[in-house]
ROSE-4610 file (N, C-alpha, C; in Angstrom, 1 decimal, always signed):
// ROSE-4610
residu = [X/X/X/X/X/X/X/X/X/X/X/X/X/X/X/X/X/X/X/X/X/X/X/X/X/X/X/X/X/X/X/X/X/X/X/X/X/X/X/X/X/X/X/X/X/X/X/X/X/X/X/X/X/X/X/X/X/X/X/X/X/X/X/X/X/X/X/X/X/X/X/X/X/X/X/X/X/X/X/X/X/X/X/X/X/X/X/X/X/X/X/X/X/X/X/X/X/X/X/X/X/X/X/X/X/X/X/X/X/X/X/X/X/X/X/X/X/X/X/X/X/X/X/X/X/X/X/X/X/X/X/X/X/X/X/X/X/X/X/X/X/X/X/X/X/X/X/X/X/X/X/X/X/X/X/X/X/X/X/X/X/X/X/X/X/X/X/X/X/X/X/X/X/X/X/X/X/X/X/X/X/X/X/X/X/X/X/X/X/X/X/X/X/X/X/X/X/X/X/X/X/X/X/X/X/X/X/X/X/X/X/X/X/X/X/X/X/X/X/X/X/X/X/X/X/X/X/X/X/X/X/X/X/X/X/X/X/X/X/X/X/X/X/X/X/X/X/X/X/X/X/X/X/X/X/X/X/X/X/X/X/X/X/X/X/X/X/X/X/X/X/X/X/X/X/X/X/X/X/X/X/X/X/X/X/X/X/X/X/X/X/X/X/X/X/X/X/X/X/X/X/X/X/X/X/X/X/X/X/X/X/X/X/X/X/X/X/X/X/X/X/X/X/X/X/X/X/X/X/X/X/X/X/X/X/X/X/X/X/X/X/X/X/X/X/X/X/X/X/X/X/X/X/X/X/X/X/X/X/X/X/X/X/X/X/X/X/X/X/X/X/X/X/X/X/X/X/X/X/X/X/X/X/X/X/X/X/X/X/X/X/X/X/X/X/X/X/X/X/X/X/X/X/X/X/X/X/X/X/X/X/X/X/X/X/X/X/X/X/X/X/X/X/X/X/X/X/X/X/X/X/X/X/X/X/X/X/X/X/X/X/X/X/X/X/X/X/X/X/X]
num = [1/1/1/2/2/2/3/3/3/4/4/4/5/5/5/6/6/6/7/7/7/8/8/8/9/9/9/10/10/10/11/11/11/12/12/12/13/13/13/14/14/14/15/15/15/16/16/16/17/17/17/18/18/18/19/19/19/20/20/20/21/21/21/22/22/22/23/23/23/24/24/24/25/25/25/26/26/26/27/27/27/28/28/28/29/29/29/30/30/30/31/31/31/32/32/32/33/33/33/34/34/34/35/35/35/36/36/36/37/37/37/38/38/38/39/39/39/40/40/40/41/41/41/42/42/42/43/43/43/44/44/44/45/45/45/46/46/46/47/47/47/48/48/48/49/49/49/50/50/50/51/51/51/52/52/52/53/53/53/54/54/54/55/55/55/56/56/56/57/57/57/58/58/58/59/59/59/60/60/60/61/61/61/62/62/62/63/63/63/64/64/64/65/65/65/66/66/66/67/67/67/68/68/68/69/69/69/70/70/70/71/71/71/72/72/72/73/73/73/74/74/74/75/75/75/76/76/76/77/77/77/78/78/78/79/79/79/80/80/80/81/81/81/82/82/82/83/83/83/84/84/84/85/85/85/86/86/86/87/87/87/88/88/88/89/89/89/90/90/90/91/91/91/92/92/92/93/93/93/94/94/94/95/95/95/96/96/96/97/97/97/98/98/98/99/99/99/100/100/100/101/101/101/102/102/102/103/103/103/104/104/104/105/105/105/106/106/106/107/107/107/108/108/108/109/109/109/110/110/110/111/111/111/112/112/112/113/113/113/114/114/114/115/115/115/116/116/116/117/117/117/118/118/118/119/119/119/120/120/120/121/121/121/122/122/122/123/123/123/124/124/124/125/125/125/126/126/126/127/127/127/128/128/128/129/129/129/130/130/130/131/131/131/132/132/132/133/133/133/134/134/134/135/135/135/136/136/136/137/137/137/138/138/138/139/139/139/140/140/140/141/141/141/142/142/142/143/143/143/144/144/144/145/145/145/146/146/146/147/147/147/148/148/148/149/149/149/150/150/150]
x = [+10.3/+8.9/+8.3/+7.3/+6.7/+5.2/+4.4/+3.0/+2.7/+1.5/+1.2/+1.6/+1.5/+1.8/+3.1/+3.4/+4.5/+5.6/+6.8/+8.0/+8.7/+9.1/+9.9/+11.3/+12.3/+13.7/+14.6/+15.8/+16.7/+17.0/+17.2/+17.5/+18.8/+18.9/+20.2/+20.6/+21.8/+22.3/+21.4/+20.8/+20.0/+18.7/+18.2/+16.9/+17.0/+18.2/+18.4/+17.9/+18.1/+17.6/+16.0/+15.4/+13.9/+13.5/+14.3/+14.0/+14.0/+15.0/+15.2/+14.0/+13.5/+12.4/+11.1/+10.9/+9.8/+9.9/+11.1/+11.4/+11.0/+11.4/+11.1/+9.6/+8.9/+7.4/+6.6/+7.2/+6.4/+6.8/+8.0/+8.4/+8.9/+8.6/+9.0/+10.4/+11.1/+12.6/+13.2/+13.3/+13.7/+15.2/+15.6/+17.0/+17.5/+18.8/+19.5/+20.1/+20.4/+21.1/+22.4/+23.1/+24.4/+24.2/+23.2/+22.9/+22.6/+21.8/+21.5/+22.7/+23.5/+24.7/+25.6/+25.8/+26.6/+26.1/+24.8/+24.2/+24.3/+24.1/+24.2/+25.6/+26.6/+27.9/+28.1/+27.1/+27.1/+26.4/+27.0/+26.5/+25.2/+24.8/+23.5/+22.4/+22.5/+21.4/+20.9/+19.6/+18.9/+17.8/+17.6/+16.5/+15.8/+14.6/+13.8/+12.9/+12.8/+11.9/+10.8/+9.6/+8.5/+8.4/+8.4/+8.4/+7.1/+6.7/+5.7/+6.2/+6.4/+6.9/+8.2/+9.1/+10.4/+10.4/+9.2/+9.1/+8.9/+9.8/+9.7/+8.4/+7.6/+6.4/+6.4/+7.4/+7.6/+8.9/+9.2/+10.4/+10.2/+11.1/+11.3/+12.8/+13.2/+14.6/+14.6/+15.7/+15.8/+17.2/+17.5/+18.7/+18.5/+19.5/+19.5/+20.9/+20.9/+22.1/+21.9/+22.6/+22.5/+21.1/+20.4/+19.1/+18.0/+18.4/+17.3/+17.4/+16.2/+16.1/+15.2/+15.4/+14.6/+14.2/+12.9/+12.4/+12.7/+13.3/+13.7/+12.7/+12.4/+11.5/+10.7/+9.5/+8.7/+7.8/+7.8/+7.0/+6.5/+5.3/+4.6/+4.1/+4.3/+3.9/+2.4/+2.0/+0.6/-0.4/-0.1/-1.1/-1.2/-0.3/-0.3/-0.8/-1.1/-1.6/-2.9/-3.1/-4.3/-4.3/-3.2/-3.0/-2.3/-2.0/-1.4/+0.2/+0.8/+2.2/+2.9/+2.4/+3.1/+3.1/+2.0/+1.9/+2.9/+2.9/+3.9/+5.3/+5.7/+7.0/+7.4/+6.5/+6.7/+6.8/+5.9/+5.9/+7.3/+7.7/+9.0/+10.2/+10.1/+11.1/+11.1/+10.0/+9.9/+10.4/+10.1/+10.7/+12.2/+12.8/+14.2/+14.8/+14.2/+14.8/+14.7/+13.7/+13.6/+14.7/+14.9/+15.9/+17.3/+17.5/+18.8/+18.9/+17.9/+17.9/+17.6/+16.9/+16.5/+15.4/+15.4/+14.4/+13.3/+13.7/+12.8/+13.0/+11.9/+12.0/+11.1/+11.6/+10.9/+10.9/+10.1/+10.0/+9.4/+9.5/+8.8/+7.8/+6.6/+5.6/+4.8/+4.3/+3.5/+2.1/+1.6/+0.2/-0.8/-0.5/-1.5/-1.5/-0.5/-0.3/-1.2/-2.5/-3.4/-3.2/-2.9/-2.6/-1.5/-0.4/+0.8/+0.4/-0.2/-0.6/-1.5/-2.4/-3.2/-2.4/-1.4/-0.6/+0.2/+0.8/+1.7/+0.8/-0.3/-1.2/-1.7/-2.0/-2.5/-1.3/-0.1/+1.0/+1.5/+0.8/+1.2/+2.1/+2.5/+3.3/+2.5/+3.2/+2.5/+3.3/+2.5/+3.1/+3.8/+5.0/+5.9/+6.2/+6.2/+6.6/+6.1/+6.3/+5.9/+7.1/+7.6/+8.7/+8.0/+8.0/+7.4/+8.2/+7.4/+8.0/+9.1/+8.9/+10.0/+10.2/+9.2/+9.3/+9.5/+10.7/+11.0/+10.1/+9.5/+8.7/+7.4/+6.8/+5.6/+5.5/+6.6/+6.8/+5.8/+5.3/+4.4/+5.2/+4.5/+5.1/+5.4/+6.2/+6.4/+6.0/+5.3/+5.0/+6.1/+6.6/+7.6/+6.9/+7.0/+6.3/+7.3/+7.0/+7.9/+7.1/+7.8/+7.2/+8.3/+7.9/+8.8/+8.7/+9.8/+9.8/+10.1/+9.3/+9.4/+10.2]
y = [+6.7/+6.8/+5.4/+5.2/+3.9/+4.1/+3.4/+3.3/+1.8/+1.4/+0.1/-1.0/-0.7/-1.7/-1.4/-0.2/+0.1/+0.9/+0.7/+1.4/+2.0/+3.3/+4.0/+4.2/+3.8/+4.0/+4.0/+4.5/+4.5/+3.1/+3.0/+1.8/+1.2/-0.1/-0.7/-1.6/-2.2/-3.0/-4.3/-4.8/-6.0/-5.7/-4.5/-4.2/-3.4/-3.1/-2.3/-3.0/-4.3/-5.1/-5.0/-4.9/-4.8/-3.5/-2.4/-1.1/-1.2/-1.9/-2.1/-2.9/-3.9/-4.7/-3.8/-3.0/-2.1/-1.1/-0.6/+0.3/-0.4/-1.6/-2.3/-2.6/-2.7/-3.0/-1.7/-0.6/+0.7/+1.6/+1.5/+2.5/+1.8/+2.5/+2.0/+2.0/+3.0/+3.1/+3.1/+1.9/+1.8/+2.0/+2.6/+2.7/+1.3/+1.1/-0.2/-0.2/-1.4/-1.6/-0.8/-0.8/-0.1/+1.4/+1.9/+3.3/+3.7/+2.9/+3.2/+3.1/+2.1/+1.9/+3.1/+3.6/+4.8/+6.0/+6.2/+7.4/+7.4/+6.2/+6.1/+6.4/+6.4/+6.8/+8.3/+9.0/+10.5/+10.8/+11.8/+12.1/+12.9/+13.3/+14.1/+13.4/+12.1/+11.2/+10.3/+10.2/+9.4/+8.5/+7.3/+6.5/+6.1/+6.4/+5.9/+4.8/+3.7/+2.6/+2.5/+2.0/+1.7/+0.2/-0.4/-1.8/-2.3/-3.4/-4.1/-5.5/-5.9/-7.2/-7.5/-6.5/-6.6/-6.7/-6.6/-6.6/-5.1/-4.7/-3.4/-3.2/-2.2/-2.0/-0.7/+0.1/+1.4/+2.1/+3.1/+3.9/+5.3/+6.2/+7.5/+7.8/+8.4/+8.8/+10.4/+11.0/+12.4/+12.9/+14.0/+14.7/+15.9/+16.2/+17.4/+18.0/+19.3/+20.0/+21.5/+21.8/+23.2/+23.4/+24.4/+24.8/+24.3/+23.4/+22.8/+21.3/+20.7/+19.3/+19.0/+17.8/+17.4/+15.9/+15.7/+14.3/+13.8/+12.6/+12.0/+11.0/+10.0/+8.9/+8.5/+8.1/+7.6/+6.5/+5.3/+4.2/+3.4/+2.9/+2.0/+0.8/-0.4/-1.6/-1.5/-2.0/-1.8/-2.3/-3.4/-4.0/-3.2/-2.3/-1.4/+0.0/+0.3/+1.7/+1.9/+3.2/+3.6/+3.4/+2.9/+2.8/+4.0/+5.0/+6.2/+6.1/+5.1/+5.0/+6.1/+6.5/+7.6/+8.9/+9.2/+10.3/+10.2/+9.0/+8.8/+9.1/+8.5/+8.7/+10.2/+10.9/+12.3/+13.1/+12.8/+13.5/+13.3/+12.1/+11.8/+12.4/+12.5/+13.2/+14.7/+15.3/+16.7/+16.9/+16.0/+16.1/+16.1/+15.2/+15.0/+16.3/+16.8/+17.9/+19.2/+19.3/+20.4/+20.3/+19.1/+18.8/+19.2/+18.9/+19.2/+20.6/+21.5/+22.9/+23.2/+22.3/+22.7/+23.7/+24.7/+25.7/+25.5/+24.7/+24.5/+23.1/+22.5/+21.1/+21.2/+20.5/+20.5/+19.1/+18.9/+17.6/+17.8/+16.8/+16.7/+15.6/+15.8/+14.7/+14.8/+13.7/+13.6/+14.2/+15.1/+15.6/+14.5/+13.3/+12.2/+11.4/+11.7/+11.0/+11.6/+11.4/+12.0/+11.6/+10.4/+10.0/+10.8/+11.0/+11.7/+13.2/+13.7/+15.2/+15.4/+14.5/+14.7/+14.8/+14.0/+14.0/+15.3/+15.7/+16.9/+18.1/+18.2/+19.4/+19.4/+18.3/+18.2/+18.7/+18.5/+18.9/+20.3/+21.0/+22.4/+22.6/+21.6/+21.8/+22.6/+23.5/+24.3/+24.1/+24.2/+24.0/+25.3/+25.2/+26.4/+26.4/+25.3/+25.3/+24.0/+24.0/+22.8/+22.5/+21.3/+20.9/+20.1/+20.7/+20.0/+18.7/+17.7/+16.4/+15.9/+16.0/+15.6/+14.1/+13.3/+11.9/+11.2/+10.5/+9.9/+8.8/+8.1/+6.9/+7.3/+8.5/+8.9/+10.4/+11.1/+12.5/+13.4/+12.8/+13.6/+14.7/+15.8/+16.9/+16.5/+17.3/+17.2/+18.5/+18.4/+19.5/+19.7/+20.9/+21.2/+21.8/+21.1/+21.6/+21.9/+22.8/+23.1/+23.5/+23.4/+23.7/+24.4/+25.5/+26.2/+25.6/+25.2/+24.5/+25.5/+25.4/+26.3/+25.6]
z = [+41.7/+41.9/+42.0/+42.9/+43.0/+43.4/+42.8/+43.2/+43.6/+43.8/+44.3/+43.3/+42.0/+41.0/+40.2/+39.9/+39.1/+39.8/+39.3/+39.8/+38.6/+38.8/+37.8/+38.4/+37.6/+38.0/+36.7/+36.9/+35.8/+35.2/+33.9/+33.3/+33.8/+33.8/+34.2/+33.0/+33.1/+32.0/+31.7/+32.8/+32.7/+31.9/+32.0/+31.4/+30.1/+29.7/+28.5/+27.2/+27.2/+26.0/+26.0/+27.1/+27.2/+26.6/+26.8/+26.2/+24.7/+24.2/+22.7/+22.2/+22.9/+22.4/+22.4/+23.4/+23.4/+22.2/+22.0/+20.9/+19.6/+19.4/+18.2/+18.0/+19.1/+19.0/+18.8/+19.1/+19.1/+17.9/+17.3/+16.4/+15.1/+14.0/+12.6/+12.4/+13.0/+12.9/+14.3/+14.9/+16.3/+16.4/+17.6/+17.9/+18.3/+18.1/+18.3/+19.7/+20.2/+21.5/+21.5/+20.4/+20.4/+20.4/+19.8/+19.9/+21.4/+22.0/+23.4/+24.3/+24.1/+24.9/+24.7/+23.5/+23.3/+23.9/+23.8/+24.5/+26.0/+26.5/+28.0/+28.6/+27.7/+28.1/+28.4/+27.9/+28.1/+29.4/+30.1/+31.4/+31.3/+30.2/+30.0/+29.4/+29.2/+28.6/+29.6/+29.7/+30.7/+30.1/+30.7/+30.4/+31.7/+31.8/+33.0/+32.4/+33.2/+32.8/+33.9/+33.4/+34.4/+34.4/+35.6/+35.8/+36.5/+36.2/+37.0/+37.2/+38.4/+38.7/+38.0/+38.0/+37.3/+35.8/+35.2/+33.8/+33.3/+32.3/+31.8/+30.9/+31.3/+30.6/+29.7/+29.9/+29.2/+29.6/+28.8/+29.1/+28.6/+29.0/+28.5/+28.4/+27.4/+27.3/+27.1/+27.7/+27.6/+27.8/+27.3/+27.5/+28.5/+29.2/+30.1/+29.9/+29.5/+29.3/+29.8/+30.8/+31.4/+31.9/+31.3/+31.7/+30.8/+29.9/+29.0/+29.0/+28.7/+28.6/+27.4/+26.8/+25.7/+25.9/+25.7/+25.7/+24.3/+24.3/+23.0/+22.5/+23.4/+23.1/+24.3/+24.1/+25.2/+24.5/+25.2/+24.6/+25.8/+25.6/+26.5/+25.7/+26.3/+25.7/+25.3/+24.2/+23.8/+24.8/+25.4/+26.4/+27.7/+27.9/+29.1/+28.9/+27.6/+27.3/+27.9/+28.3/+29.0/+30.5/+31.0/+32.5/+33.2/+32.4/+32.9/+33.0/+32.4/+32.5/+31.7/+30.6/+29.9/+30.7/+31.4/+32.3/+33.4/+34.0/+35.1/+34.7/+33.5/+33.0/+32.7/+32.1/+31.8/+33.1/+34.1/+35.4/+36.1/+36.1/+36.8/+36.1/+34.7/+34.0/+34.3/+34.4/+34.8/+36.2/+37.1/+38.5/+38.5/+37.7/+37.7/+37.0/+36.0/+35.3/+36.2/+37.0/+37.9/+39.0/+39.5/+40.5/+39.9/+38.6/+38.0/+37.5/+37.9/+37.6/+36.1/+35.4/+34.0/+34.1/+33.2/+33.2/+32.1/+31.1/+30.0/+29.5/+29.0/+28.4/+27.1/+26.1/+24.9/+24.3/+23.2/+22.6/+21.2/+20.4/+19.1/+19.2/+18.6/+18.6/+17.3/+16.8/+15.6/+15.9/+15.1/+15.3/+15.4/+14.8/+14.8/+16.1/+17.0/+18.2/+19.3/+19.2/+20.2/+21.6/+21.9/+23.4/+24.0/+23.2/+23.7/+23.8/+22.8/+22.9/+24.1/+24.4/+25.6/+26.8/+27.0/+28.2/+28.2/+27.1/+27.1/+27.4/+26.8/+27.0/+28.5/+29.1/+30.5/+31.4/+31.0/+31.8/+31.6/+30.6/+30.3/+29.2/+28.4/+27.2/+26.2/+25.5/+24.5/+23.1/+22.1/+20.7/+20.4/+19.9/+19.6/+18.1/+17.5/+16.0/+15.4/+14.1/+13.3/+12.4/+12.4/+11.5/+10.3/+9.2/+8.0/+7.6/+7.3/+6.7/+7.6/+8.9/+9.9/+10.0/+10.0/+10.2/+8.8/+8.7/+7.4/+6.9/+7.9/+7.5/+6.7/+7.0/+6.3/+6.0/+6.3/+6.0/+6.8/+7.9/+8.8/+9.4/+9.7/+10.4/+11.8/+12.5/+14.0/+14.6/+15.7/+16.5/+17.5/+17.6/+18.7/+19.8/+21.0/+22.2/+23.3/+24.2/+25.3/+26.5/+27.6/+28.9/+29.7/+30.3/+31.3/+32.6/+33.2/+34.5/+35.6/+36.6/+37.8/+38.9]
């Protein structure tokens, strides 16, 4: 996917370290480079990155297995937030999952993450469950949300 300023494409080896840097700047318990390298060896794990002038500004990671998909992580650099990159990343993920014949996609999100909740709700995700004390850093619950893909 490409618009006039940003390009979304699968991560490559050159930019994987940028994903880890974004991870470290956005999450209290970031994944490591080795964790990402190991997961990318699996045929059902994907990372899409959004670039501006060859600089990674955000990413989304997800699994797709048979008829289901799961968004694992999504992060946008703080200085790029509010530009619609999160929405673009989720929409491209949904497109790929539909092409790969997924019928349902789900994710977990913090109830306090209002920007993410706004995106998910605008795209039609619905809350299906709540996982108590899910996040180890502050014991916040997780909302489990899903979307049926047509």
